[in-house]
N, C-alpha and C positions, 0 to 999 in steps of 0.2 A: 628412524628410531635406530641406537646402537646399541650391540649386544656388548652387555658390560656383565663383568663378574666383582660383584660387593660384598661388604658386610657391614650391619648399622645395629649399633649398640641401643638397650632400652632398657628404662625402669620405668613403670607406669605412673609414677607419681610426679614426672617430670612434663610439663606441658608446652615445651619445646619436644622431648622426644614424640609426643602425641603428634606435634605439627609435622614433623618428619616424615615420621612413619604413616601419616596420610598421605603424605605425597609417593612414599613408595608402593603405598597398597593401589591409591589410584593409579598410578603407573601399570604395574603388574596388572591389572584389572581390564585396563584398556589394551594389553596386547604386547608393554614392554618385552623384548625380549632380555632378560635379565636373570640372571642366579645369582639369588639373593639370600647370605646366611644373616639370619635373627640373632643377634648375641644379647644373651640376659646378664645386663651389667647393677650390682646391688651400689644405687647409692650411699647408703648406710654403711655398708663394709669401704666403701672409698673415702669416709670419714672415722674408720677406724685408727683411733691414733696407737703410736707404737707401744707395746705392752697391754694395752686393752686385749678381751676377748672376743673374737673374731663373731661376727652376726652369725657366721653358720653353726656356731656354738651357742647362740640362743635366739633362734631364729622365733619365738614368743614375743621376742621385745621389737620385731621390725616390722613395720605396718606395709610392706611391698613386695613380700619374700614369699608370701602364699600366691599370688598374683601370678608373679617369674614363675613358681613351680606349676601350677597348672598349666602356664602357657607352653612352657618346655614340654610339658608331658603330650600336649595335644599337638605340638608341632614334630616331636618325635614319633608318635603313637598314632594319630589319627590327623595325619597331613593335611587332608582335603578338609578341615576347617579352622584350620589355625588362622587365614588371615581373617577369618570373620571371627574368633575369639580373640585374638590378638587388637582388633578394630573395637570390640564389644567393651573389653577390659578397658581399654582408654576412654570410652565414653561412658563409662559407668564412673571411674573416677573425677572425670575433667568434664562430659555432659551434663550428669546428672547428680554430682557430689556424693556418691557413694562411698562407703568405706570397704574397700577392696582388700581388708587384713580378715573381713568374714566370710565366714565358709558361705554363707547363704545368699551373700552377695556373689559370688564368683560361681557358685554354682547357677544361679539364676543366669548368669551370663554363659555359662557351660549348657545348658540347655534348651537357652532361647537359641542358639546359634545350630542345635542340634547335636551338639556334640554329645559325648557318652561322659556324663557326670560324675556315676558312679565308680566307671574304671579310673578316670583321673584320679580322684579322691584315694582310692586302692591305692594306685603308684607312688603320690603323695605319701601316705603312711606305710609304704617298702624304705620311704627315702632317696630312693635314685633319683629323682626331680631335685632334691638339694643339693647333692651332689652336682649332679651336672650343671646346675646356676654354678656353683663354686667353683669349678674345673673353668667352666668357660669365661666367668668372670677371672678370674686370677689367670688365664692365658692371655687374655686382652691386655692386662696390666701389665702382664709378664714380656709379650712379645710386642705390642705396640705403643706401649705406656700410656694408655687409655685410662682417663681421670674421670671421667663424666660421660655423659649422654645429651643427646645423641653425638654417637661420634659416625662418620662413614672411615670404612679401611677397604681399601683397595691398593693394587700394586706395593704391597707390604708397606704401605704408607697409609698415615690416619688422621682424621682431622675432627675438632669438634666443630659442629653447624650448627648455627641458630637460623633458624627458621621465622619469621612473623605470622604469617598468613597460611591456612590452607589450601591447599590448589582449587582452581577455578573450574578444574575439568582434567580427563586422562591428559591431554595435549600440554596443558599446563605442567601438570607429576612428572611427566615425561621429558618435556624442556629442562625441569628443574634439578629434578635428580640426574639429568646426564651433564649436566652444566656442573657441577658439584663434583663428582667423579670425575670427570675429565680435567678440571683443577688439580684434583690431588692427586691424578696419575698421570698427567703429563706434564706438569707444573711444578715443577719439586723447590725450584726457585723460590715459588712463594711461600713463606712460612706463617705469615699471620695477615689478614686484610681483616680490618674491626671500624665500624662507624662509631663514629664519635658522640652518635643519639641515635633515640630511637626513634625519632622522627626525619623523614627528608622531604 
């Protein structure tokens, strides 16, 4: 096991962000010596054309911003519940097919894992989480040219990573994530490595 410091972007609507996050969470729960920054990134904002109104200025039009705001609120104010909430919101969207733009769905995820849902929604109403999501999204796009999720960032380099399977356990998760970060941080000559098909 290696001591690592890296970031990973996410949007709950992306199935590949879910798979990558499952590896990171499984590794952390298995005792990996990692310092991980979880960075919210809005897929909707990344597809706003020049001249169009930013998604931050019309959040009611977006199906992913509520869950992102809830997650960063927990990350920043109820950190001991973050991994459970993070995992729960991905599972609600992709495992259960629920609509994470609905307050009731997000509240249920929060309450199921023991987060203070009332405090989360009160903070969202104050506007702080939306501003946090916007600032972190814009910083990732500006500083590392991030355009999608999941993107791993380490050693001032960033790479979009598409894993195809969930981890089979903690050991598998740790090996997978450490290989990704090692390639990113230690092999700057590699710019793109993409299979020609989904089956091997």
